[in-house]
C-alpha positions as semicolon CSV with decimal commas, in nm:
position;residue;x (nm);y (nm);z (nm)
1;M;-0,005;-0,010;0,007
2;D;0,129;0,333;-0,088
3;N;-0,099;0,568;0,129
4;P;0,078;0,612;0,483
5;I;-0,250;0,750;0,598
6;K;-0,435;0,426;0,509
7;E;-0,157;0,210;0,652
8;I;-0,191;0,415;0,972
9;S;-0,538;0,382;0,999
10;E;-0,512;0,041;0,932
11;R;-0,297;-0,017;1,225
12;L;-0,538;0,172;1,432
13;R;-0,851;-0,037;1,370
14;G;-0,621;-0,342;1,395
15;L;-0,512;-0,243;1,754
16;R;-0,880;-0,149;1,849
17;E;-0,998;-0,501;1,729
18;V;-0,699;-0,680;1,939
19;L;-0,833;-0,455;2,248
20;E;-1,192;-0,563;2,182
21;L;-1,312;-0,192;2,181
22;S;-1,559;-0,033;1,994
23;P;-1,425;0,317;1,800
24;E;-1,626;0,495;2,105
25;E;-1,485;0,324;2,360
26;L;-1,144;0,375;2,239
27;A;-1,216;0,729;2,178
28;R;-1,339;0,784;2,521
29;E;-1,081;0,604;2,707
30;C;-0,806;0,823;2,505
31;N;-0,994;1,154;2,547
32;L;-1,045;1,203;2,209
33;S;-1,381;1,292;1,998
34;P;-1,548;0,967;1,865
35;E;-1,602;1,166;1,524
36;A;-1,206;1,246;1,491
37;Y;-1,118;0,896;1,596
38;E;-1,349;0,736;1,347
39;K;-1,223;0,946;1,090
40;A;-0,858;0,882;1,160
41;E;-0,932;0,489;1,168
42;S;-1,124;0,510;0,841
43;G;-0,826;0,695;0,660
44;E;-1,037;1,009;0,562
45;A;-0,847;1,226;0,745
46;D;-0,498;1,329;0,869
47;I;-0,373;1,130;1,177
48;S;-0,177;1,355;1,416
49;V;0,129;1,245;1,564
50;S;-0,039;1,368;1,901
51;M;-0,326;1,135;1,837
52;L;-0,110;0,849;1,769
53;Q;0,114;0,898;2,083
54;T;-0,201;0,913;2,300
55;I;-0,340;0,599;2,179
56;A;0,013;0,424;2,197
57;R;0,080;0,552;2,560
58;R;-0,294;0,451;2,701
59;Y;-0,243;0,098;2,553
60;G;0,135;0,035;2,608
61;V;0,238;0,016;2,229
62;A;0,541;0,191;2,091
63;L;0,426;0,489;1,860
64;D;0,652;0,329;1,583
65;A;0,400;0,025;1,557
66;L;0,127;0,279;1,494
67;M;0,318;0,513;1,256
68;F;0,559;0,268;1,079
69;G;0,424;-0,074;1,150
70;E;0,745;-0,189;1,312
71;E;0,833;-0,247;1,686
72;P;1,142;-0,105;1,856
73;K;1,412;-0,364;1,927
74;M;1,704;-0,198;2,087
75;N;1,758;-0,125;2,438
76;R;2,071;0,016;2,515
77;Y;2,155;0,252;2,186
78;F;2,007;0,284;1,865
79;L;2,174;0,475;1,582
80;T;2,009;0,698;1,313
81;R;2,245;0,793;1,010
82;A;2,164;1,103;0,861
83;G;1,887;1,102;0,613
84;K;1,820;0,739;0,725
85;G;1,539;0,792;0,975
86;V;1,217;0,604;0,933
87;S;0,971;0,836;0,786
88;V;0,613;0,898;0,718
89;E;0,418;1,174;0,533
90;R;0,100;1,223;0,695
91;V;-0,023;1,484;0,487
92;K;0,138;1,642;0,184
93;A;0,288;1,958;0,406
94;Y;0,408;1,757;0,683
95;K;0,671;1,478;0,681
96;Y;0,827;1,329;1,033
97;Q;1,125;1,120;1,013
98;S;1,192;0,939;1,346
99;L;1,526;0,945;1,496
100;A;1,486;0,665;1,746
101;A;1,237;0,411;1,604
102;G;1,438;0,105;1,702
103;F;1,467;0,209;2,057
104;R;1,235;0,035;2,296
105;N;1,053;0,216;2,605
106;R;1,214;0,564;2,508
107;K;1,124;0,869;2,723
108;A;1,116;1,107;2,430
109;D;1,010;1,083;2,051
110;P;1,270;1,273;1,827
111;F;1,166;1,369;1,481
112;V;1,313;1,560;1,208
113;V;0,990;1,750;1,077
114;T;0,979;1,910;0,742
115;V;0,663;2,145;0,671
116;E;0,608;2,257;0,308
117;P;0,523;2,598;0,269
118;K;0,163;2,699;0,191
119;S;-0,035;3,006;0,078
120;E;-0,073;3,288;0,327
121;E;-0,446;3,218;0,334
122;T;-0,419;2,851;0,445
123;P;-0,508;2,832;0,791
124;M;-0,245;2,700;1,035
125;Y;-0,277;2,341;1,134
126;S;-0,341;2,314;1,555
127;N;-0,306;2,046;1,770
128;S;-0,239;1,975;2,144
129;H;-0,113;1,639;2,335
130;D;0,037;1,563;2,691
131;G;0,355;1,607;2,784
132;Q;0,598;1,885;2,653
133;E;0,765;1,988;2,314
134;F;1,144;2,097;2,215
135;N;1,173;2,225;1,851
136;I;1,509;2,365;1,702
137;V;1,503;2,491;1,351
138;I;1,766;2,332;1,129
139;K;1,682;2,466;0,788
140;G;1,438;2,771;0,665
141;R;1,212;2,994;0,915
142;M;0,871;2,915;1,069
143;Q;0,609;3,064;1,236
144;V;0,496;2,902;1,566
145;N;0,140;2,986;1,727
146;I;0,147;2,859;2,105
147;D;-0,195;2,907;2,264
148;G;-0,253;3,242;2,038
149;N;0,105;3,319;2,076
150;E;0,284;3,401;1,728
151;L;0,653;3,361;1,726
152;I;0,886;3,361;1,427
153;L;1,203;3,105;1,466
154;N;1,499;3,142;1,234
155;E;1,752;2,870;1,173
156;G;1,937;2,797;1,525
157;D;1,652;2,929;1,718
158;S;1,472;2,698;1,948
159;I;1,172;2,670;2,157
160;Y;1,067;2,424;2,442
161;F;0,680;2,441;2,539
162;D;0,387;2,262;2,748
163;S;0,225;2,063;2,442
164;T;-0,121;2,043;2,622
165;L;-0,152;2,393;2,469
166;P;-0,284;2,453;2,117
167;H;0,007;2,487;1,898
168;G;0,129;2,461;1,539
169;M;0,383;2,563;1,279
170;K;0,392;2,698;0,922
171;A;0,683;2,748;0,695
172;L;0,784;3,117;0,598
173;D;0,950;3,285;0,298
174;G;0,779;3,001;0,038
175;K;1,023;2,763;0,162
176;P;1,007;2,427;0,330
177;V;1,140;2,437;0,698
178;Q;1,309;2,159;0,872
179;F;1,303;2,145;1,242
180;L;1,395;1,883;1,516
181;A;1,105;1,802;1,722
182;I;1,142;1,616;2,076
183;I;0,811;1,516;2,222
184;I;0,851;1,420;2,587
């Protein structure tokens, strides 16, 4: 299958069926709206990393198993060579490359995220999830909105924030932005 969203949605459905839960039960147990979960499981809508992380943490499965279909195997160290991390393009505008996909029971999820530019009129995607997040811009510039506060980050700038607050990122200058995101 060539559609990452459909592949993830099939893994979500499989997990739910193994747990013998209805879509409504899973949504309730993970504090998700039933409509949002059902759209994610059907593959009709983008599936946020925060939703996947919430489900993974609630049921004790590796985030990688939901995102990439693979279980982490390493427990002492895991090396990711430049440009070789397991990646998924959830939507055309966001590509996530995992930097620790093979490490079991990790406390944080590090990703290199590439965000493609959108027109100025396109609203910024926003989400929230449990925990905290650290971002540092590797290449390009981005606008970050955290709970209504708009900030501009240039190459080398970083931000650490409470990820339960609504937040989103947007590439600036008509060019892609690439940043390291560590979700804790």
